[in-house]
Every structure is written in C-alpha cells, then in structure tokens.
PAFIKE-384973 format. One line per 10 residues: for each residue x, z, y of C-alpha. Coordinates in steps of 0.05 Angstrom, whole numbers, plus 5000, padded with zeros to 4 digits. Layout:
// PAFIKE-384973
X:Z:Y | ... $
This chain:
// PAFIKE-384973
6047:3514:4932 | 6092:3538:4876 | 6135:3486:4841 | 6156:3496:4768 | 6219:3463:4743 | 6243:3457:4672 | 6309:3488:4652 | 6360:3434:4635 | 6420:3442:4589 | 6480:3398:4592 $
6499:3367:4525 | 6570:3380:4499 | 6584:3305:4501 | 6568:3303:4576 | 6609:3363:4596 | 6675:3353:4634 | 6728:3407:4625 | 6782:3421:4676 | 6852:3451:4669 | 6870:3510:4714 $
6942:3534:4725 | 6949:3607:4747 | 7014:3639:4768 | 7016:3712:4747 | 7074:3729:4794 | 7052:3789:4836 | 6981:3791:4806 | 6950:3856:4779 | 6933:3854:4705 | 6859:3874:4710 $
6841:3828:4768 | 6878:3770:4736 | 6843:3780:4669 | 6774:3782:4701 | 6787:3717:4738 | 6811:3683:4675 | 6750:3707:4635 | 6703:3676:4686 | 6737:3609:4680 | 6737:3612:4604 $
6663:3629:4600 | 6644:3577:4652 | 6607:3623:4699 | 6635:3587:4758 | 6594:3524:4740 | 6522:3512:4761 | 6503:3489:4690 | 6529:3552:4656 | 6495:3571:4591 | 6513:3634:4553 $
6501:3601:4485 | 6545:3540:4499 | 6620:3530:4504 | 6621:3510:4578 | 6686:3541:4601 | 6750:3507:4623 | 6822:3510:4599 | 6868:3561:4633 | 6944:3560:4635 | 6979:3624:4656 $
7053:3622:4674 | 7103:3676:4693 | 7070:3728:4648 | 7133:3771:4653 | 7123:3781:4728 | 7052:3808:4725 | 7043:3874:4763 | 7012:3941:4744 | 6985:3998:4786 | 7005:4071:4778 $
7048:4095:4720 | 7016:4049:4668 | 7081:4022:4641 | 7096:4090:4609 | 7025:4117:4599 | 6987:4057:4571 | 6994:4052:4495 | 6977:3994:4448 | 6957:4013:4377 | 6963:3969:4314 $
6949:3986:4242 | 6986:3950:4185 | 6931:3963:4134 | 6969:4014:4093 | 6950:4088:4094 | 6985:4125:4151 | 7017:4061:4179 | 6990:4065:4250 | 7038:4032:4298 | 7039:4045:4373 $
7077:4014:4431 | 7077:4030:4505 | 7063:3977:4558 | 7136:3976:4577 | 7155:3959:4505 | 7102:3905:4500 | 7126:3872:4564 | 7197:3872:4537 | 7179:3841:4469 | 7112:3805:4476 $
7093:3795:4549 | 7041:3741:4532 | 7002:3789:4488 | 6989:3836:4545 | 6949:3784:4583 | 6915:3758:4520 | 6892:3827:4500 | 6865:3841:4570 | 6825:3776:4571 | 6800:3785:4500 $
6767:3850:4519 | 6726:3815:4573 | 6699:3759:4528 | 6639:3761:4481 | 6652:3792:4412 | 6629:3732:4370 | 6653:3665:4347 | 6638:3634:4415 | 6685:3685:4447 | 6740:3667:4397 $
6732:3593:4416 | 6739:3611:4489 | 6802:3651:4476 | 6834:3590:4443 | 6830:3554:4510 | 6876:3605:4542 | 6950:3585:4543 | 6998:3640:4566 | 7072:3628:4577 | 7125:3679:4597 $
7163:3631:4642 | 7143:3581:4695 | 7146:3521:4648 | 7089:3496:4603 | 7079:3434:4559 | 7012:3414:4590 | 7035:3371:4648 | 6996:3310:4624 | 6929:3348:4623 | 6942:3380:4691 $
6959:3313:4723 | 6896:3281:4695 | 6856:3341:4718 | 6805:3330:4663 | 6801:3343:4589 | 6748:3343:4535 | 6744:3387:4474 | 6707:3335:4432 | 6707:3260:4433 | 6644:3228:4460 $
6600:3199:4405 | 6587:3125:4404 | 6527:3100:4443 | 6466:3094:4398 | 6442:3024:4383 | 6375:3009:4414 | 6320:2970:4380 | 6307:2899:4407 | 6255:2897:4462 | 6188:2864:4451 $
6179:2795:4482 | 6142:2794:4548 | 6072:2764:4557 | 6100:2703:4592 | 6147:2689:4534 | 6089:2695:4485 | 6043:2649:4525 | 6096:2597:4537 | 6085:2533:4497 | 6130:2528:4437 $
6165:2462:4427 | 6145:2427:4363 | 6197:2436:4310 | 6231:2375:4281 | 6199:2353:4215 | 6238:2378:4158 | 6264:2327:4109 | 6227:2329:4043 | 6271:2351:3987 | 6290:2295:3940 $
6271:2310:3868 | 6315:2278:3816 | 6275:2234:3769 | 6276:2252:3696 | 6307:2202:3647 | 6260:2154:3611 | 6276:2182:3543 | 6250:2251:3560 | 6176:2236:3545 | 6193:2203:3480 $
6233:2264:3458 | 6175:2309:3476 | 6127:2267:3437 | 6173:2267:3376 | 6172:2343:3374 | 6101:2366:3384 | 6090:2439:3401 | 6072:2484:3344 | 6000:2504:3338 | 5988:2577:3335 $
5947:2595:3273 | 5907:2659:3271 | 5890:2694:3207 | 5816:2704:3199 | 5786:2759:3157 | 5751:2737:3093 | 5674:2742:3096 | 5644:2801:3060 | 5605:2787:2996 | 5530:2801:3001 $
5503:2860:2962 | 5473:2844:2895 | 5398:2854:2888 | 5374:2906:2837 | 5339:2875:2777 | 5282:2909:2738 | 5329:2923:2679 | 5379:2959:2723 | 5323:2999:2756 | 5296:3022:2688 $
5366:3041:2665 | 5376:3085:2726 | 5308:3119:2716 | 5327:3134:2643 | 5392:3166:2665 | 5357:3208:2717 | 5298:3231:2672 | 5339:3274:2623 | 5375:3307:2680 | 5309:3324:2715 $
5280:3352:2649 | 5341:3393:2637 | 5336:3423:2707 | 5262:3439:2695 | 5278:3474:2629 | 5333:3516:2658 | 5291:3540:2716 | 5246:3599:2696 | 5170:3592:2698 | 5136:3624:2756 $
5113:3694:2741 | 5038:3707:2745 | 5018:3768:2784 | 4961:3812:2755 | 4924:3866:2790 | 4930:3935:2761 | 4875:3987:2762 | 4886:4046:2806 | 4915:4107:2771 | 4860:4154:2797 $
4805:4118:2758 | 4798:4149:2687 | 4755:4130:2627 | 4681:4130:2640 | 4637:4183:2604 | 4595:4158:2545 | 4528:4181:2573 | 4531:4134:2630 $
C-alpha cells in the first residue's frame, strides 16, 4: 500500500538559526568555500527549501592563513572595472591576500550561491575576519540566533459554552430597583393651560363660481354675429361649375333631304 504525505514548509517564525565558527588555518580555498555555501543555503537541514532563507550564520577566522594549491598565488587574477572607459583594474591572488584577505573568501563563496536577492541575503550572513578574534562571542555562546523577531501570538476568539453550561439552571437575577421619577411642580399644569398650543390653520381654496346659463337674448346675438360671417364665406366661394356634354366632333350637320 502506497502512502502519500504532504510536503510541509517551516515558517520563518519557527526556524532556529545557528552560528558556526570555521577556522581557515590550513584549509584549501575551494573546499572551504563549498562547505560555507552549504551552511548558508541550509542544505544540511531536513527542512531545506530552495525558495526560503533557511541557512545559518557562518563566522570565518584566520582568513590570512587559508591555503592554495599549485601556483595560484601568481597565476590567479582578480578583475575590477571602475566604470570609466579603459579603467580595468587587475590584481593577482598574492596582492589580494596582502591587502584584502577577507575578499578572497567572500568572492569564492559568492560564486557558489544563487544569483538573486535570496543569494545576497545569504551572503550577508557570512562574517569573515583576517585574525582569530571576532565580535560575535555572545551569539556563539548562546548557540542560537534568529533573523526576525517572532510575531505576537494571535488572539483567539472565545469558545462557545458547552451543552452542560447551557442546560444548567440560571439563578434568578435580583429585581432591579425601579428608577425614581422626579415629580413635576404643581405650577406646571397651570402654566401649560395659560399658554394653549397654537392651532394650525390651513388655507382653503375659494370655490369656483358656477357657469352662467345662456339666455335667449344672448343666443340670438351670437346667431346674428355668425350669420354675416357665414354669408360672406358663401359669397366668396365660387358656385359649382355645371358640366355639359359636348357632341362628338365626327358628327356633322345632317342633310336637308332627310
């Protein structure tokens, strides 16, 4: 029977970061840089995630005493450009160890980390010192360190009461004392009666006057006024034209003998 398990990711607040102290005395540069890169990325942990910052802090001491194989001190060259045209600067490994021994280890580790913002955060956790002394004694003694402070515990909602608590008889509450209402003075009703409230008056619209009935005299006057106008219209309009039938043009005068 095949068992399927879900992939779990540790939250940043639950991660515990350790501090590792590495002595570079007698160590080869390449092997030392690869071991530091594994610790910075967190690949030595069972809960490693490539998209999370899970690595530890690394302290490297005695960077001046790191060893090299072959003739690298004279053959290996470090290049740097100032930004101006033709200003390409170069230094050999021997010159770098004389002026900046810590940069040699930092450059070697940087080339083994991811080329993104997560890789830059990992590189900040690398502390390289040329001598055997370092200012991180407190972190090393504690053995633990955290990159971020743990957030405060979220407040939980109150739990619902159980069934027993709901069914339990509730003790009767003490009767509440009735609020005492202050009596109004005796003169208050008299004052109210002296000043009666105003009555709201509404303005009503006046009734419309009924239409006057037409008398026989008025009717006759109106017919007289209309009669001349009708006669005038009849006179102006032309009389209808009477249509007569004409004889056909082919018929001529009849002969006398007939």
